[in-house]
Structures are given as structure tokens and as C-alpha cells.
N, C-alpha and C positions, 0 to 999 in steps of 0.2 A: 104303786111305784113301779116305774119301768126299769128293767135291767138293761144292760148293754146289748143283750141278744134280741130284744124286742124292737121292731121297727114298724112304723105304720105302713100299711099296704098302699102303694101309690095308686092314685086314680089313673085310668087309662089316659094317655096323652097322645099328642099328634105323632110322636115318634113310634109308638106302638101301633097306631093305625097305619102308618107308612110301612112298617115291617109286615103287617098283615097283608096289605095290598101287594107287596113284593112277593110274599109267599104264594098268594093266590095267582099272581101272574106267572110265577114259576110252575105252578100246577098246570095252568093253561098251556104254557109252552111245552111242558113235558108230554102232554097228550099229543101235541103236533109232532114232536121228535120221535114218538113211538110208531108213527105211520110209515109204512114202507111204500114202495112205488106202486104196488097193486092197490093199496088203499087210496093213495093219492090220485090214481087214474080215475077211480070212482068219483072222488071229490071234484075232479076236473071235468068229468063228463066226456072222457075220451076213451079210446081203446086201452086195454091192459097191455103194458109193455111185454115183450117176449121174455125177458129175464129181469132180475133185480139189478143187473149191471149193464143193461142195454143202453143205447143212446137215449131213447125216450125216458127210461127210468132215471137216468142221470139228470135229464132236464127237470123232471118232476121233483126229485129230491133236492135239486138245486133251488127250485122255487120255494120248497118247504123251508130249506135252511135260510134263505133270504128273508122269508116272512118271520121266522124265529128271530133272526138278527134285528129286524125292524122292531118287533115287539120289545125285545130286550133293550134296545137302544132308546126307546121312548122314555121320556120323563114319566114317572109313575102316575102323577096326577093327570097328565094328558091321556095316558092309557086308561086310567080309571074313568075319566070323563067320557071318553069315546065308547068304552065297553059298557059301562053302567047306563049310559044314555042311549044305547043301541044305535050309535051313530058312527059306525066303523068307516063310513064314507068320508068322514072328516079327516081321517088319517091320510087320505089321498089328496088332501088340499095342496100339499107340496109335491104331489106327483110320485110319492114313494111306491105305490102299487104299480103304477105304470112303468116306473124304472125297473122294478123287479121283472115284470113281464117282458119289457123291452130287452133286458139282458139275458133272458132265458134261451132263446134260439142261438145255436152256435154260429160263429162267424165263419167257420170252415164249411165249405160246400158239402163235402162228403158226410160230415157229421150232421149237418143240418138236414140233409135228405134222409139220413138214418133215423133221426128224431121224427121227421115227418111221417115216414112209413111206419115206424114202431108204434106211434100213437094214433095212427090212422087220421092224421090231420087233414087229409083230403076230404073228410066229411065236414070240415068247417066251411063257413061262408065268408070269404074275405070282403064281400060287399058290405059287411057290417062295419068295416073300417073305412068305407068310402071308395073302395076299388070298384070301378065300373066293370060290369059283366062284359067280357070280351075285350076289355081294355088292357089286357096284359099280353105282351108279346114274348117271344121265346127268350129274350134277354132278361126278362123280369121274372122268370119262373122261380128262381131261388128267392126273390123278394116276396112273391106270393106265398111260397112255402113258409117263409119266416113270419109272414102276417098270420097265417093259420096257426102256427105255433104260439105266436103272441096271444091270440085269442084264448088258447088253452091255458097258457101260463097266467093270463090275467084272471080268468075264471077260477083257476086253482088258488091263486093268491087271495082273492076276495073271499072265497069259500073258507080258506084256512083262518083268515082274520075273523070272520064271523064265528067260526067254531071256537076259536080261542076266546073270543069275547063272551060267548055263551058259557063256556066252561068257567071262566073267571067270575061271571055274575052268579052262576049256580053255586060256586064255592062261597061267595059272599053271602048269599041267601041262606045256605046251609049253616054257616057259622052264626049268623044272626038268629036263626031259629034255635040253634043249640044254646046260645047265650040267653035267649028269652025263656027257655024251658027251666 
């Protein structure tokens, strides 16, 4: 005989799975949020900014924050499919990563050049984006600097997405192994 205090334990349902996915996504995002500009410069493959508040540091943390916003704004099933399927590139089908990278360099000349020098963007090769060697005149120097910063921002955004996906998948695997034990 059941008393009013006894209730059957419900089987895991889709709502529980969705909550788990959201928790694991939050874990992945929190690992990105913990990164400061020095860590981010390593992920971006560029020079370390002079300080945590320098122009280059603000560019890097801005890219990080935009990637976090992108991940948090995705439908959980879209994020799960991309991360679990190791297909982070599918998230850029709508140009989201390119938009993040495009918005990273400052529109203000002085700030743009501060970012350029701070991150040693002069080590980048703008010919990767189709700029012909020697095809830039003095009027286009700021455009070339912005392109070099775009390359850094794009590389960072893709790296952060890959890292978040890896963290997400690792959390899923860990919990599945725990549940199987």
C-alpha cells in the first residue's frame, strides 16, 4: 500500500536531458569567461598585450565576450549537434564567426593602430584575405591593419568555439561514464 509520501521516481525525460545540455554548455562558457587577455593572446597566436587593459587586450576580450554571447544565444540542440558532432564550422554557416572577427578591430584610427601594435599584428599576412602584395597604397594602410586584426580575431573566435565544444563534449562523456558506473 502506498502512502501519500511515496511517489514513483520518474524516468529521465527530454526536459532533464535539455537541462543537462544547458548545464554542460554553461560549464563550457564559464571556462571561456575565465580567460584573460594573456591567455587569449596565446589562443589567437599573436603577441601578448602590454597590459590587461590595453587596446589589444580589449580587442581580445571583446572577441571572447562575443563568442560567449554567440554560444549562449544558440538553440541548445544546435549547439549540441555542432559540438557533439565536432562540426563547429557549421556555426559559421550564417557568418557568425566572421561577424565577430569583422567587428573586432576598432573603427577609430588611433585605437586601431594601438591594437595593431599591441598584438604585433604586423606579423600577420593580409594576402591570406586576398590582398595583393604591394597592392596597398598609403591611403589603405589602416585598412591593411584592420585586415591583420581581423585575421587574429577570426583565429581566436574559432579557437574559442573549438575549446568550448571540447569542454562541452568532455562534460557529456564524464557524466555518461559516471552514470554507467
